[in-house]
N, C-alpha and C positions, 0 to 999 in steps of 0.2 A: 533661663538664659534668654536675652532679648534677641528676637529674630532679626537676621541681617536684612537691611533695607535693600530693595532692588534698584537697579540702574534703569532709568527710563530711556527708551529709544523712541525718538519723536521727530516728526517732520515739521514742515512750516505751517503757518496759519493758513486757513482756507485750503486745506490739503487736496491735492489731486490724487489720482490713482497710484502714481509712483510713490508719493509721500507716504500713503497708507501702507501699500504693499511692501515697500522697502523697510519700513519700521518693523512690520511683522516678521519679515524674512531675516533681517539682521539680528533681531532679538533671538530668533530660533538658532541662528549660527553661533551667536555669542553664548547661548545657554549650553551649546554642545562643546565649546572650546574654552570658555572663560570660567572663572572661579565664583563670580558673583551671580545672583539671579538677575535676569534681564526681563523687562516687560515692555511691550509695544504700547505707545500712547498716541493720541492725536491732539492737535492744537486747534481744531475747528470742526465744522459740520462736514460730514461725509457726503459727497455728491452722489447723484444717481448712478453714474457709471461705476464708481467704487462700490456702492451697495450691491450692484449686480455681480461684480467680481467676487466680493466676499461671500455673498449668498451662493454663487455657483460652485465655489470650492469649499464651502462649509466652514468659514472662519467667522468668529464673532467680531463685531465692531470694536476696535480698541477703545479703551476708556478715554473720555475727554478730560483734558487738563487745561485749565484756563490760565494758570500761573505756576511757574516752577520756582518762585522765590522761596527762601527759607521760611518755614513756619515754626510756631512754638513747639510742635511735636518733633521738630528736627533738632532741638537742643536738649541738653541733659537736664531733665526735670528732677529736682531733689524730692525724693519720696518721703517728705516729712509726714509722719503719721498724724491723723486727726484725733482730737480728743473730744469726749462728750461734754455737753454744756454744764453738767452737774459736777464735773471734776473740780477738786479744790484748787485754790491758787497755789498751795504748796506743791501739789502733784504737778501742776503745770510748770512751775518754776524748776522742779527737779527734772522734768522731761526736757525742758529747754537746755539745762546744763548737760544732760546725757547726750543730747543730739547736737549740741553746740550751735543752737539757733536762737534768734531773738524774737521770732514770730511763730505762733502755733495756730493752726486752723482748728476751728470748732466745727465738728460735723455731726449730722444726724445719724441715726442707726442705718438709714438707707444710703449714707455716704454723701448727702447733700451738704454744701457749705452753709453754715449758719452764722459764722462770724469769725473774728480773729482776736487773739490776745497777744500783746507784745510786752516786752520787759518793762516798758514805760507804764503800762496799765497796772502791772503788779506793783511797781514802785509807788504809784499813786495810792493804791490800797493800803500801803504801809505808812506813807509819809503824810498824806493829805486828808486822812479820814479821822475826824474827832467825834463822830457820832456813836454813842454807846448803843444805839438801836440798829446799827448797820447790819449786824448778823441776821436779825429778824427781817429787815427790809430785803436782804438778799436771799431770804428763804433758804437758810443754810441747813443742810441735812445733818442729823446727829452723827451719822456714820462718818461724815467728813470731819466733824469736830474730833471724834475719837481717834481717827487715823492721823490727823494733824498733830494731836497731842500724844501720839503713840500710846493711847490708852485703851480702855475696854468699857463697853456698855454693860453695866451690871443689872440695870432695871429699865423697863420700858422698851419701846420699839425703835431700834437703831435706824430704821429706814424712814422714820418720821422727820418732820421739818420744824425748825425753830422759826415761827412766823409772827410772833407777837411778843413784845417785851424788850427789855434792855439787858445788857451784860453788866453785872456788878461784882465787886469783890467783898465777900462777907468779913465781918470783924469778929473778934473773939467774944463780943458781947451781944447776946440775943436781944437785949433791950434796945441797943443802938440799931441793930438790923431792922427792927420793926418800924423804924422811922423812914427808911428809904427803899425797902424791898416792896415791890408791887406785884400784883397778879401777873403770872406768865414770865417773870424775869428769869434769867439764867444767872446762877450764883456760883462764883468761884470761891471755894473755902478749903479749910484744913480738916484735921482729924477729930475735932471736938464733936461729940455726940449731940450735945444740946444745940450747937450751931446748925448742924445738919438738920436736926428735928425742927428748929425754928424756920429754916428756909422752906422746908416741905409744908409746914403748917401755914406759911405765908403765901401758899399757892404758887411757888416757883415752878416753872415748867421743866427746869433742868438744874441739877446741881453737879458741879465738877469738883471732885475731891482730889486735891493735889498731893504731891510728895509720896505717892504710893500708899497712902493711909488705908487701913482696913475699914470696911463699911459693915456694920453689924447686920445680922439677918432681920432684926426688928426694923431698922431704917429702910432696908431693901423692901420689906413687906409693906411698910407704910407708903413708900414711894410708888410701888405698884398700885396700891389701892387708890392713891390720889392722882395717878396719871403723870407722875414726875419721872423724868429720865435721870438716871445716875451714871456718870462717866467718871472713872478713876484714871489717873495719869501719874507717871513717875516724876513729872516735872514739878518744880515748886511754883508757888502762886505767882511770882514775878514772871517766870518763863511762860506760864500758861497765859497770862495777860498779854504778853508780847506776841505769842504764837497764834492766839485764837483767831485773829483776823485772817490768817492764811487758810482757814478752813472754808471760807466763803466760796461759793461756786463761781467759776469763771464767767458764767452767763451774765452775772451782774455787772461785770466790768468789760466784757468783750465788745468789740466794735462790730456793729451790724449794718450801719447805714453808710452809703457812699463808698463802699469797698471797691478798690481798683483790682479787678480780676481780668484774666485773659483766657480765651478758649484755645484748645489745642490746634485748631485750624487757622488761627489768626496769623498774619504775616509779620515777620520780625521787624520790617521797616515801620509798620504801624505801631508795634509794641515799643520800639525805641523812642518814637516820638512821644508817646504817652508817658513812658518812664522818665523822660527828660523834664517833664512838668511836675512830677510827683517826688516827694521827699521820702517816700517809703523805701525801706531796704529790701523787703521781700514782697512778692506778689503771688497770690494763689492762681493755679491753673485749673480750669474746669473743662469738662466735656460739654457738648451742646445742651445736654439735659440738666446741667447744673451740678453733676457729680464731681466731687473733688478729686483731683489727680495728684497734685504735688505743688511745690513752690519753686519759683525762679527769682533770681536777683540779677542785677546788671552784670555781675561777674559771669553768670551762666552764658550770656550772649557772646562772650569771648571764645567759648568752646563750641560754637555753633557748627553743626554738621550740615553742610549745604547738600541739597539734592544733587545727585550725580546723574548726568544726562549724556546721551549720545545723539547728536543731530544728524539727520539724514535729509538729503535732497535740498539743502539750503546752507548758506553761511553768511546771510545778510541779517544784521541785527533787527531791521525793520520787519523782517519776515518771521523772526523767531517768536516762540511762545512768550507771553508776558513773564517778567521776572527773571529772564535769562541771565541778567547781570548778577543775580543773587544765587545762581546755581553753579555747580562745578561741571564744566564741560570736559568729558573724558575723550571723546572722539568726534570727528566730523567726516561724514562720507557724502560726497557731493559731486555734481558734474556741471555746476554753474561757474560764472566768473567769481573771482575772489571778492568778498564783500567786506562788511564793516565790523564783523564780530571780533572781539578781543577776549583772550583767555588769561586767567591768572597765572597758569603754569603751562609748560609745553604739553601739547596733546597729539594724539595720533590723528593725522589729517590726510585723507586720501581724496584727491580731486583729479578726475580724468576727463578729457574732452570727448565725452561720449554723449549719446542721445538720451541716456536714462541712468539714474542712480542704481536701479535694479540690475543693470548690466554689470556694474562694478561688484555688486553683492554676489551675483552669479560667478564672477571670476574668483571672488574670495572663497566661495565654497570649494571651487576646483583647486585653488592653491593650497587649501588646508586639508584636502583629501576627505571632505565631509560629503556624504551622500545627500542629495537634495530630495526631500520628501515630495511625493506627487503633488500634494496641495500647494506647497511652497513654490514648486516649479510653475504651477498654474498662476499664482499671484505674480511672480517675477515676469513671466511671459506677458501677462495682461498689462503690467506696468510699462513694459517696453513698447508694446503695441500702442498704448495710450500716449506715451510721451513722444513717440516718433510719428504719430498719426499713421500707423501701419506702414512705416518705413518711408513715408512721403516727405517728412520734415528734413530740411537741410542739416539738422543736427544729427540725423541718423548716420551711423558709421557701419562699416562692414561687420565690426564686432557686435554691434547691437543686433543686426539681422541674424547673424550666426547664433548668438545667444538665444534669441527668441525662438528660432527654429529648433534648437536643441531642447529648450525648455518645453516647447509644445509637444515634442515627442515624449518627454518624461511625464507630462501632465495628461497625455492622451487626448489632445485637442487639435483641431485644424485652425491654423492662424487666421485665414480670411473669414471663415464662418464665425469664429469666436469674436473677431474684431467687429464684424457687422452687428452682432448682438450687443456688444459693449457700447458701440457708438449710438445705436438706437436707444438703448437704455439711458445713455447720457443726454441725449437730445430731447427726451420726453420731459418737457418743462412746463407743460400747460397748467399744472396745479401749483406751481411754485410762485412765490412772491418775487418781486424785483430784487429784494435783498438776498433771498436764497439763491437766485439765479446768478447774480453778480459775484457774490462772495464764495461761490463754490470753487472759483479759481481766480483769485485776485492777489496781486503782489504790488508792493510799493518800492520805489527806487529813488535814489538821490543823485543829483549831478549839478555842479555849479550852483550850489545853495538853493537848488530847486528840488522839490519833492513831488513826484508824480506816481499815479497808480495805473496799472494795466491789468485788465481782466481779459480772459479769453474763454470763448464758448465755441465748441466744435459741433458740427452736424454733418449728416450725409446728404442733406438737400438744402436748397435755399428757403423752402417754405417754413421750416422750423426756425431758421435764423431770422426771418422777417418778423415772426411773432415775438421773438426775443427782443428784437430791435425796438419794437413799439413799446414794450414794457420798460425797457431800460433808458430810453432817450431822455425822459424827464427825471428819472431817479438818479442818474449820475450827477446831476447838478446838486442834488441834496447831499450826496456822498462827498462831493468836493468841498462843500461848506462845512459839513460835520467833521471831516477828517483834516480840514485845513490843508488841502493839497493844492498845488499850483495848477495841475492839470490831471484829468482822468481820461484814459483811453480804454475802449473795449474792442477786442478783436473778435469779429463774428466770422469764424473760419469754416469754409466749405471743404471738407476733406477730399471729396472726389474731384472737385474742380481745382483743388490746390490754390485757393485764393482766399482773401480776407476782405471783408468790408469793415472799415475802421470808423467807429463813432467816437466823439470826443466832447469835452467841455473844458473851459478854462481860457483865460486870456492868452492869445498867441498859440493855443494848442493846435489849431489847424495849420497855421503858418510853420510851426516847428515840424509837424508831420510831413508837410509838403516838401520842406527843405531836406528832411531826413531821407526821403526817397527820390530826390534829385529829378523831379518831374515825371517819375514813373507812376505817380499816384493819379488815378482818374478822379477828378473832382465831381462829386454828385450832390453838391450843395451842403447837405447836413452830414455827409460822410465822405470817406475816400475809399476808392476801390483799389486794392493792392494785389495785382496778379502775381502769383508765385510766392507770395508771402504767407507762411503758415506757422512760423516759429517765433514765439515771443522771445525766447532766450537768445537765439542766434541771429535773428533778423530785426525784430522790432526794437528790443532794448539797445543793442549797439548803435543802430541808426539814430535813435532819439538822443542817446548820450552824445554822439558826435555833433548832432545838430544844436544841442543845447550849449555845448562848449564853444561853438562858433556863433551863437545867437547874440 
């Protein structure tokens, strides 16, 4: 029985501590209350603060997921059994009829794909072949010939191969046979002793005795001595002549070059594009090592099982993991403004004006009467501390603070002491590249046909923030061009002073920011000093949105 696929609980790209911790905690809650298995995932690199929190409470880093779009492994793969390359065309044809397929994979003993045979290839072997040496060219095994003719090998090695000579039908006259039988030929004949003897003496490599005729011990002994194979069959000479080409191995007719195959990890959007350019009906599916898995056709794409996901800490399409349009969203748990995500069908959506998604998840544990494990309590508390800047952010509510204090008691930690360790770990960016620093907490937004990005870095002192500023000042110009953003802002937030230095790039970026804060921004040339501004969600984004609408 196929194992049921798990639902992925995942936060936004460039995840912060809330995004990581909320995914782990909500997966834990769902596993205790839901019917399906749930797994926490992440859509980006884990920052230093989150690494500290996970390590402190003993949780592994959630697995990284770059794309949640449907993959080949998410659709029903037809388990068409592979056949060996020495199998006869007749056996291949019968297998096709039994399985109701038009394509068969040819596989090695180790399961690797060697080629494909389709009904058209078999038709070609019947209709377009006029070469009486085709059986030897195809290196046809005598065993295959006997099986195809429903006969029996009376003399010689059935596992040997017919590799030289032509196929001929013997006449009733030995004198005439001597004129056209050559060494190593395969001769189809009847029950006359002298004809059988003549064929063997003419150095035939194989004689096929038709109509179930008996073969004398003398002929069998002579054949053994001369290395001639004897096959008897109940079919008459005409039927033998008609059927014998079906004994050839499929490897002689199979397709080996320019095969269109797909791997289990490939995304359906890419597969559809390739399929649209190909006329094939069936396509082999392989593992990364080339091992054959099964077959798919265009029809299989109609029964595609999308990945099922639960989104936490975001509901903006631009912030969601790649491929979200190809996934089935089951739930959204968030505390941000309503964004641009659309779903195929109604979903459970919980959005509350709180300082942290983890506060909502804490409430859900209580509402469902589920005891919060000590480690999970530590994660949830850490997320609230991080998102509310230890209760200093204007997004922080009384519920956030009460939840954090309750969770701290469950986890056995002191809020202020734990917060200090977290923020120190998060501000230790000396060994990080500008890319790693910026994208540990970076989000994009859209307003009035403008797209802009906002990154935020927090620290307990100005010294650490100044080092970050020097690293990022030039790099954000590169980010703006590469991501084709109209503007890029970075908030360098001092937690203790409850203020932010804003650096920026982009035409009118400074003018828009000045307008957004109505003259309360102190102009420092290459940056703006924003006293009392610490929240991207509640202070920075709404102000910039309003400024852009009136710009």
